[in-house]
Structure formats: structure tokens, C-alpha cells
PLY file of the C-alpha trace (Angstrom):
ply
format ascii 1.0
element vertex 112
property float x
property float y
property float z
element edge 111
property int vertex1
property int vertex2
end_header
-7.89 11.36 6.80
-10.74 11.60 3.78
-13.48 9.60 3.40
-13.42 5.84 1.91
-14.34 5.19 -1.03
-15.90 2.57 -2.83
-14.45 2.80 -6.46
-12.44 -0.94 -6.07
-13.75 -4.05 -5.94
-13.92 -6.02 -3.16
-12.34 -3.52 -0.64
-11.86 0.09 0.39
-9.33 2.66 0.34
-8.70 5.79 2.34
-6.57 9.07 1.91
-4.61 11.03 4.53
-2.95 13.67 3.09
-0.14 15.50 5.75
2.42 18.14 4.31
4.51 15.96 1.70
3.18 12.90 3.55
0.84 10.15 1.80
-0.58 7.22 3.82
-3.06 5.32 1.64
-5.69 3.15 4.58
-6.01 -0.42 2.48
-9.20 -2.60 3.47
-10.49 -5.79 3.16
-9.34 -8.02 -0.01
-6.47 -7.30 -2.40
-6.33 -9.84 -5.12
-6.28 -9.31 -8.77
-9.49 -7.72 -9.26
-8.53 -4.62 -7.29
-4.40 -4.15 -7.18
-3.82 -2.61 -10.50
-6.54 -0.47 -9.33
-5.57 -0.10 -6.08
-2.03 1.11 -7.55
-3.24 3.54 -10.38
-4.62 5.46 -7.31
-1.58 5.39 -5.13
0.62 6.53 -7.98
-2.33 9.78 -8.67
-2.42 10.51 -5.93
2.06 11.25 -5.05
2.85 14.66 -5.16
5.99 15.55 -6.39
6.99 16.91 -3.32
5.85 14.29 -1.21
9.04 12.51 0.35
6.82 9.60 2.27
4.18 7.30 1.36
3.03 5.34 3.54
0.72 1.89 2.51
-0.54 1.36 5.76
-2.00 -2.29 5.43
-3.49 -3.05 9.03
-7.46 -3.87 8.17
-6.45 -6.15 5.51
-8.03 -9.31 5.34
-7.19 -11.47 2.96
-3.79 -11.05 -0.08
-2.40 -12.99 -3.04
0.59 -12.96 -4.63
-1.29 -9.21 -6.64
-0.83 -7.86 -3.30
2.46 -8.44 -3.33
3.23 -8.17 -6.81
1.37 -4.75 -5.63
3.41 -3.77 -2.89
6.66 -4.67 -5.25
5.51 -2.60 -7.72
4.33 0.43 -5.64
8.68 0.46 -3.93
9.51 0.55 -7.44
7.77 3.28 -9.29
7.77 5.69 -5.31
11.72 4.65 -4.67
12.46 5.19 -8.67
11.09 9.23 -7.60
13.10 9.29 -4.35
10.00 8.97 -2.15
10.20 7.05 0.62
7.99 3.67 -0.05
7.18 1.78 3.08
3.87 -0.35 4.33
2.87 0.13 8.13
0.78 -1.76 10.17
0.61 -5.34 8.69
-1.99 -7.13 8.91
-1.11 -10.53 9.83
-2.07 -12.48 6.42
-0.18 -9.73 5.23
2.98 -9.98 7.04
2.68 -13.90 6.71
3.06 -13.14 2.82
5.34 -10.66 3.23
8.12 -13.75 5.51
7.02 -16.61 3.30
8.06 -14.15 0.24
11.68 -12.58 2.04
10.50 -9.50 1.14
11.02 -8.68 4.79
14.81 -7.47 3.69
13.42 -5.75 1.01
10.29 -3.44 1.83
10.95 -1.01 4.55
7.48 -2.46 7.11
6.87 -0.28 10.31
4.51 -2.43 12.59
2.55 0.23 14.28
0 1
1 2
2 3
3 4
4 5
5 6
6 7
7 8
8 9
9 10
10 11
11 12
12 13
13 14
14 15
15 16
16 17
17 18
18 19
19 20
20 21
21 22
22 23
23 24
24 25
25 26
26 27
27 28
28 29
29 30
30 31
31 32
32 33
33 34
34 35
35 36
36 37
37 38
38 39
39 40
40 41
41 42
42 43
43 44
44 45
45 46
46 47
47 48
48 49
49 50
50 51
51 52
52 53
53 54
54 55
55 56
56 57
57 58
58 59
59 60
60 61
61 62
62 63
63 64
64 65
65 66
66 67
67 68
68 69
69 70
70 71
71 72
72 73
73 74
74 75
75 76
76 77
77 78
78 79
79 80
80 81
81 82
82 83
83 84
84 85
85 86
86 87
87 88
88 89
89 90
90 91
91 92
92 93
93 94
94 95
95 96
96 97
97 98
98 99
99 100
100 101
101 102
102 103
103 104
104 105
105 106
106 107
107 108
108 109
109 110
110 111
């Protein structure tokens, strides 16, 4: 796994590539200040031959509607390229938002 970077305010992002899979580990707060920079970074890191992009939110401590919008935008952009996109191990706050918004029916979510 690569070292976390702190170029985004209030959060950390670490990337892990294994073969044709990219795992993005998020921690900290996901709000309007960081949602778009995170999405931009994920899209910049994905490669044309990727088959799966995982977004691990297990260490996210806060997520607002900006984060939900980011999940939807990433899902649409990545799946639109024929690449599978899934959330892995949503933290309690992320899981609650996914359930409240009905995204548990739209997004692929793996509990662990």
C-alpha cells in the first residue's frame, strides 16, 4: 500500500494497487472541501485496464451529502467505463447515510 497523502484538507487518502484492482482507503472527514478533490484523485489514479475500483471508507469519521454525491459521481464515471466500482467496509456514519439515502440499493457495498 502506498503512504497516505495529506494534500487534501481534513482527510487522508492512501492508494493500493494489486493487479487490475485499485483500492482507495479514505480516512477522516468527507465534506464539501474534499469530496471533489478525492473524486479527481481517484479518477486520475485509475488505469484503462483496471477491472475493479474499491473505495474503503472504514476509517471515515464524518460524511455529509457532498460525500454521497462523490460516491454517486465515482460510481457513474467508473462503471461508465466498464469497470466495477464498490464501497468496502463502510464506517457506521457512511453506512447510515447510505441507508438513509437508499444508495444501498444502487451501489455495490461489501461489509468487510
